[in-house]
C-alpha positions in Angstrom: -18.5 33.0 -12.2 -17.0 29.8 -11.0 -14.8 28.4 -13.7 -16.0 24.8 -15.2 -13.3 22.3 -14.3 -12.0 20.6 -17.5 -13.1 17.0 -18.0 -10.2 15.0 -18.6 -10.2 12.6 -21.7 -11.1 9.0 -22.2 -8.5 6.9 -23.7 -9.7 3.8 -25.4 -8.3 0.3 -25.9 -5.2 0.6 -23.9 -3.3 -2.5 -22.8 -2.3 -2.6 -19.0 1.5 -3.6 -19.3 2.7 -4.0 -15.6 1.9 -3.9 -12.0 2.6 -0.8 -10.2 3.1 0.9 -6.8 0.1 0.8 -4.1 -1.6 -2.0 -5.9 -2.3 -0.4 -9.0 -1.2 -1.4 -12.3 0.4 0.6 -15.0 -0.4 1.7 -18.7 1.5 3.8 -21.1 0.0 6.3 -23.3 2.0 8.5 -25.8 4.9 7.6 -23.3 3.1 8.7 -20.1 2.7 6.5 -17.2 -0.8 6.1 -16.1 -1.4 4.4 -12.9 -5.0 2.4 -12.9 -6.4 0.3 -10.0 -8.3 -2.8 -10.1 -7.2 -4.4 -13.4 -4.6 -6.9 -14.7 -1.6 -6.9 -16.7 -2.8 -7.8 -20.2 -6.4 -6.5 -19.8 -7.5 -4.1 -22.6 -9.2 -1.3 -21.1 -10.8 2.2 -21.7 -9.6 4.7 -19.2 -10.8 7.7 -18.0 -8.0 10.1 -17.0 -8.6 11.4 -13.4 -5.2 13.6 -12.6 -2.7 14.6 -15.0 0.6 15.6 -14.2 4.0 16.2 -16.0 5.2 12.6 -16.0 2.1 10.5 -14.9 -1.2 10.3 -14.5 -4.1 8.5 -12.4 -7.1 6.8 -14.1 -9.8 4.3 -14.0 -11.1 1.5 -16.2 -14.4 2.4 -17.4 -14.6 -0.5 -19.4 -12.8 -4.0 -19.8 -12.6 -4.8 -23.7 -10.3 -8.0 -23.4 -9.7 -9.8 -20.1 -5.9 -10.9 -19.6 -5.3 -14.6 -19.3 -3.5 -13.6 -15.8 -6.8 -12.7 -14.5 -9.1 -14.7 -11.9 -12.2 -14.3 -10.2 -12.3 -12.3 -7.1 -13.5 -14.4 -4.2 -14.6 -11.1 -2.2 -17.9 -9.5 -2.8 -16.4 -6.1 -1.9 -13.5 -6.2 -4.6 -13.1 -2.8 -6.2 -15.0 -1.0 -3.3 -13.1 -2.0 -0.4 -9.5 -0.4 -0.4 -7.8 -3.6 0.4 -6.8 -6.7 -1.8 -6.6 -4.8 -5.1 -4.6 -7.8 -6.6 -7.2 -10.4 -5.8 -8.0 -10.6 -9.4 -4.5 -11.6 -10.5 -3.4 -14.9 -10.4 -1.2 -15.5 -7.2 1.8 -16.7 -9.2 1.7 -13.4 -10.8 1.2 -11.6 -7.6 4.5 -13.1 -6.2 6.5 -12.6 -9.5 5.5 -8.9 -9.3 6.5 -8.5 -5.6 9.7 -10.1 -6.3 10.3 -7.8 -8.9 9.3 -4.9 -6.7 11.9 -6.0 -4.1 14.9 -6.2 -7.1 13.7 -2.7 -8.5 13.8 -0.9 -5.2 17.1 -2.4 -4.1 18.9 -2.1 -7.5 17.4 1.4 -8.7 17.4 3.2 -5.5 20.1 1.6 -3.3 22.4 0.4 -6.3 22.4 -3.0 -4.5 24.1 -6.1 -6.1 21.0 -8.8 -6.2 22.8 -11.7 -7.3 22.3 -13.1 -3.9 18.4 -13.0 -4.3 16.3 -15.9 -3.8 13.0 -16.7 -5.3 10.4 -14.9 -3.1 8.5 -17.3 -0.4 4.9 -17.4 -1.3 1.9 -18.0 1.2 0.4 -21.4 1.1 -2.9 -20.0 2.5 -3.8 -16.8 0.2 -7.3 -16.7 1.9 -8.2 -16.5 5.6 -4.6 -16.0 6.8 -5.0 -13.0 8.9 -5.0 -13.3 12.7 -6.3 -10.1 13.2 -8.9 -7.3 11.6 -10.3 -4.1 12.9 -13.5 -2.8 11.9 -15.1 0.7 12.3 -18.5 1.7 13.2 -20.0 4.9 11.4 -23.0 6.7 11.0 -22.3 7.4 7.4 -22.1 4.2 4.9 -20.3 4.4 1.6 -22.4 3.4 -1.0 -21.8 3.1 -4.8 -25.7 3.7 -5.4 -26.6 6.4 -3.1 -30.4 5.4 -3.6 -29.7 1.8 -2.2 -29.1 0.5 1.2 -27.2 -2.7 2.1 -29.8 -5.6 2.8 -31.2 -5.8 6.0 -29.6 -2.5 7.4 -31.6 0.8 8.3 -29.9 3.7 6.3 -30.2 6.1 9.2 -28.2 3.6 11.4 -24.8 3.5 9.7 -22.4 0.9 8.8 -19.8 -1.6 10.3 -16.9 -2.4 8.1 -13.8 -0.7 6.5 -13.1 2.8 5.9 -13.9 4.0 2.3 -10.7 4.7 0.3 -9.7 8.6 0.8 -12.9 9.2 2.7 -12.3 9.4 6.2 -15.9 9.6 7.6 -17.7 6.9 5.6 -17.4 3.1 6.2 -18.1 0.4 3.8 -20.6 -2.4 5.0 -18.9 -5.7 4.7 -21.1 -8.7 4.3 -17.8 -10.8 4.0 -14.2 -10.7 4.6 -12.1 -13.5 3.2 -9.0 -12.7 5.0 -9.8 -14.1 8.5 -11.1 -17.4 9.0 -14.5 -18.3 10.9 -16.3 -17.1 13.1 -14.8 -13.6 12.3 -17.4 -12.8 9.9 -20.2 -14.1 11.8 -19.1 -12.2 15.0 -19.1 -8.8 13.3 -22.5 -9.4 11.4 -24.3 -10.7 14.8 -22.8 -7.7 16.6 -24.2 -5.3 13.7 -27.6 -6.9 14.1 -27.7 -6.7 17.7 -27.0 -3.3 17.4 -29.7 -2.2 15.1 -32.3 -4.4 17.1 -31.1 -2.4 20.3 -31.0 0.9 18.7 -27.5 1.4 19.8 -26.1 4.4 17.9 -22.7 4.4 15.8 -20.1 6.8 16.5 -20.2 10.2 14.5 -16.5 11.1 13.7 -17.3 14.7 12.5 -19.6 15.5 15.5 -18.2 13.2 18.0 -21.4 11.7 19.2 -22.7 8.3 19.4 -21.8 5.0 21.0 -20.3 2.3 19.0 -16.6 2.9 17.7 -14.6 0.1 17.0 -14.3 -4.2 16.9 -11.1 -5.8 17.0 -10.9 -9.4 16.3 -7.7 -11.6 16.9 -7.4 -15.5 16.8 -4.4 -17.7 17.0 -3.3 -21.0 15.5 -4.3 -22.6 19.0 -7.8 -22.1 18.4 -8.4 -19.0 20.7 -10.3 -16.0 19.7 -10.2 -12.6 21.1 -13.0 -9.8 20.8 -12.2 -6.0 21.9 -15.1 -3.8 21.8 -14.4 0.0 21.5 -17.1 2.5 22.6 -17.2 6.1 23.2 -18.5 6.4 26.7 -19.4 4.3 29.8 -22.8 3.4 29.3 -23.1 0.2 31.2 -26.7 -0.4 30.4 -25.8 -0.7 26.7 -22.4 -2.2 27.1 -22.6 -5.2 29.3 -25.8 -6.6 27.6 -24.1 -6.4 24.2 -20.8 -8.0 25.6 -23.0 -10.9 27.3 -24.7 -11.4 24.0 -21.5 -11.8 22.1 -20.3 -14.2 25.2 -23.2 -16.4 24.9 -23.7 -16.3 21.1 -19.8 -17.3 20.5 -18.2 -19.5 22.9 -15.1 -19.8 21.0 -14.3 -16.3 22.5 -11.9 -17.1 25.0 -11.2 -13.3 25.7 -13.6 -10.6 25.6 -12.6 -7.2 26.4 -13.8 -3.5 26.0 -12.3 0.2 25.8 -13.6 3.5 26.5 -12.5 5.8 24.2 -13.5 9.4 24.6 -10.9 10.7 22.3 -11.4 12.2 18.8 -9.2 9.7 17.1 -9.5 5.7 17.1 -6.1 5.2 18.5 -6.2 3.1 21.7 -2.5 2.2 22.6 -2.8 4.7 25.3 -6.3 3.6 26.9 -7.0 1.3 29.4 -8.4 -2.3 28.4 -10.9 -4.1 30.7 -11.2 -7.9 30.5 -14.8 -8.6 30.6 -14.9 -12.5 29.9 -12.2 -15.0 29.9 -8.4 -14.1 30.2 -6.8 -11.0 29.0 -4.7 -12.4 26.1 -4.8 -15.3 23.6 -1.9 -17.6 23.1 0.1 -18.4 19.6 2.5 -21.2 19.2 5.4 -21.1 17.0 7.6 -24.1 16.2 11.3 -23.7 16.9 14.0 -23.3 14.4 15.7 -26.4 13.1 14.1 -28.8 15.7 14.3 -26.2 18.6 11.7 -26.2 21.2 8.3 -24.6 20.5 7.7 -21.3 21.7 4.3 -19.7 23.0 3.5 -15.8 22.9 1.0 -14.1 24.7 -1.0 -11.8 22.8 -3.1 -8.9 24.4 -5.1 -6.3 22.5 -2.2 -3.9 22.1 0.7 -6.6 21.2 2.0 -6.6 18.0 2.3 -10.0 16.2 2.8 -10.7 12.5 -0.7 -10.7 11.2 0.1 -14.2 9.0 1.2 -16.6 11.7 2.2 -19.3 9.4 4.4 -17.0 7.2 5.8 -15.5 10.4 7.3 -19.0 11.0 9.0 -19.1 7.6 10.2 -15.5 8.0 11.8 -16.1 11.4 13.4 -19.3 10.1 15.1 -17.2 7.3 16.3 -14.6 9.8 17.6 -17.6 11.7 19.4 -19.0 8.6 20.9 -15.7 7.5 22.3 -15.1 11.2 24.2 -18.3 11.2 24.7 -18.5 14.8 27.2 -20.7 16.5 26.2 -20.4 20.2 28.6 -17.8 21.8 27.4 -14.6 20.0 25.9 -11.5 21.6 22.9 -10.7 19.6 20.8 -7.2 19.5 17.2 -7.2 18.3 16.4 -3.8 17.3 12.7 -2.8 16.8 11.9 -6.0 18.7 8.4 -5.5 19.4 7.0 -8.3 21.7 10.3 -9.9 21.5 9.2 -13.0 18.7 12.3 -12.7 16.6 14.6 -12.3 19.9 13.3 -15.4 21.6 13.1 -17.2 18.6 17.1 -16.9 18.5 17.5 -17.4 22.1 18.6 -21.0 22.0 21.0 -20.3 19.4 23.0 -17.6 21.0 24.7 -16.7 24.0 23.0 -13.4 24.9 20.1 -11.5 23.1 19.4 -7.8 23.6 15.9 -6.5 22.3 15.0 -2.8 22.1 11.6 -1.4 21.5 10.1 2.1 22.0 6.6 1.0 22.9 6.8 0.2 26.7 3.5 -2.3 26.7 5.6 -4.4 24.1 8.7 -4.6 26.0 6.4 -5.8 28.9 5.0 -8.5 26.7 8.6 -9.5 25.8 9.6 -9.9 29.1 6.5 -11.9 30.1 7.2 -14.0 27.1 10.7 -14.8 28.1 9.6 -16.0 31.4 6.8 -18.2 30.2 9.3 -19.8 27.7 12.1 -20.3 30.4 14.4 -18.1 28.4 17.0 -16.6 30.6 19.4 -15.1 28.2 17.4 -12.6 26.6 17.3 -8.9 28.1 14.7 -6.0 26.9 14.9 -2.3 26.9 12.3 0.3 26.0 12.9 3.7 24.4 13.6 5.7 21.6 16.0 3.5 19.5 18.1 6.7 18.4 18.5 7.4 22.0 18.8 4.2 23.9 21.4 2.6 21.2 24.5 4.5 22.5 28.1 3.8 23.1 27.2 3.7 27.0 24.6 1.2 26.3 27.0 -1.2 24.0 29.4 -1.0 26.6 26.8 -2.2 29.3 25.5 -4.8 27.4 28.4 -6.1 25.2 29.3 -5.3 21.6 26.7 -7.5 19.4 28.2 -10.0 17.0 25.1 -10.0 15.0 22.5 -7.3 14.6 18.8 -8.1 13.8 16.8 -4.9 12.6 13.2 -4.9 11.9 12.2 -1.2 11.6 8.9 0.2 10.8 8.0 1.4 7.3 10.0 4.6 7.7 13.2 2.6 8.1 16.1 3.2 10.8 16.9 6.6 11.8 20.4 8.0 10.6 21.8 7.9 14.1 21.0 4.2 14.4 22.7 3.6 10.9 25.8 5.5 12.2 25.8 3.7 15.4 25.7 0.3 13.5 28.6 1.6 11.5 30.6 2.5 14.6 30.0 -0.7 16.2 30.7 -2.8 13.3 28.9 -6.1 14.1 30.2 -9.2 12.0 26.6 -9.5 10.4 23.3 -7.5 10.2 20.2 -9.2 9.1 17.7 -6.4 8.1 13.9 -7.5 7.9 11.8 -4.7 6.3 8.2 -4.2 5.0 9.4 -1.2 2.8 12.0 -2.3 0.4 12.1 1.3 -0.6 13.6 2.3 2.9 15.5 -0.7 3.2 17.3 0.2 -0.1 18.4 3.6 1.4 19.5 2.2 4.6 21.3 -0.5 2.8 23.2 2.0 0.7 24.2 3.8 3.8 25.6 1.0 5.2 27.4 -0.1 2.0 30.8 1.4 2.6 31.2 -1.5 5.3 28.7 -4.0 4.5 28.0 -6.2 1.7 24.8 -7.3 1.0 24.9 -11.2 0.5 21.6 -13.3 0.5 18.1 -11.6 0.1 15.0 -13.4 0.6 11.5 -11.9 -0.1 8.7 -13.3 1.7 4.7 -12.7 0.8 2.9 -12.2 4.1 -0.1 -10.5 2.6 -1.5 -12.2 -0.6 -3.8 -10.1 -2.9 -1.9 -6.6 -1.8 1.1 -4.9 -2.9 3.1 -5.5 0.5 6.0 -7.6 0.7 8.4 -8.3 3.7 12.1 -8.6 2.6 15.2 -10.4 4.5 18.8 -9.0 3.8 22.0 -10.5 4.9 24.7 -7.7 5.5 28.4 -9.2 5.9 31.2 -6.7 7.2 33.6 -6.3 4.6 37.2 -6.8 5.7 39.4 -3.3 5.9 
């Protein structure tokens, strides 16, 4: 006989005392930390414990007895169901304060870093409709909070178009309105959904690998251009081309309409061909130059990385330029350069800039962007950072005076850190989307480098994510 799982208790009238990791808030019950999503510090709630461990527990709020004065009304109709924007009911000033504290706690606690040079966080002027890219998924299975109901106007057997449900890989939340990307993003998604329903186009079933419609990627730029990429599971021209013609006719704002055939068992598309159906194969983004220097333009294709908050990207790169403090005669290395945005942003301030990135398509974009902007002092290399950045490479390209590094969330590889220690540039500017791994790397560099200025930047309002820029100065030996 199967043993019945013991139901964990409900704790009443608990005060939420702080913000925590992964967008959750923190309560303390008898000295134990409990992580609770979708509540605000200052709320008084009843908590259902879900998972209990030795030092902490996970729980959910089943009733709010008193609302915090830090609480605001959610703009999004899907708040609490969709896994994004967990802090949307928290005042924005408190969100940025929590993020600043998160950076400081990680650097001081994990890296033993002196944060006396830390500046106040740079908040975002736009806290809604700030994203320039969103990806939506089709699924045969719609996630419903009430299993007996269906989304209005949506046949239950058809499926859903929206975001993946948290912790459930094969179910998708139907999204009526997302407040992260400006119009006509929502209108494009809803029109495509309605077209698919009316024309009996089947959604993709990720378990059985059947169906047609897989994903839609919507990108836009501050120049007013729009890109839509539809991903389907097979080459069915009789379905695909009329659907693309419909989008082209309904939305003349779309300047780049493309498609991808993905027959794989996963949704990644960086290794697949992209076909431009209407318009041009890219959109153009414009970024003002630093301190009155000429503006730059960047061509963005479906696989290109570009910061998803364009206005905050301008500020982020300006902080990088400020910390780099270039005089014009330096050789600068830009590690994890992506499509070369930071490298090209700094190119007019130095003698030479060398960008390195492991994604070959990104390097192709970087080279193209250099030509488009008339930059002739930037060179770009594709390859694994740990293998490319060698003494031979440095001898060939010149010893860097300044290194900019903007690694992925996992931080820098140990061999890259060792090479920086051996090369000893006079300054390193470290841009990070993960203060925890940044703290680890700063500690590894601490025998030779002192952390000076620190600048947190909020790129993603209503989420727990934060960017941080740290200036490292070579100490005298």
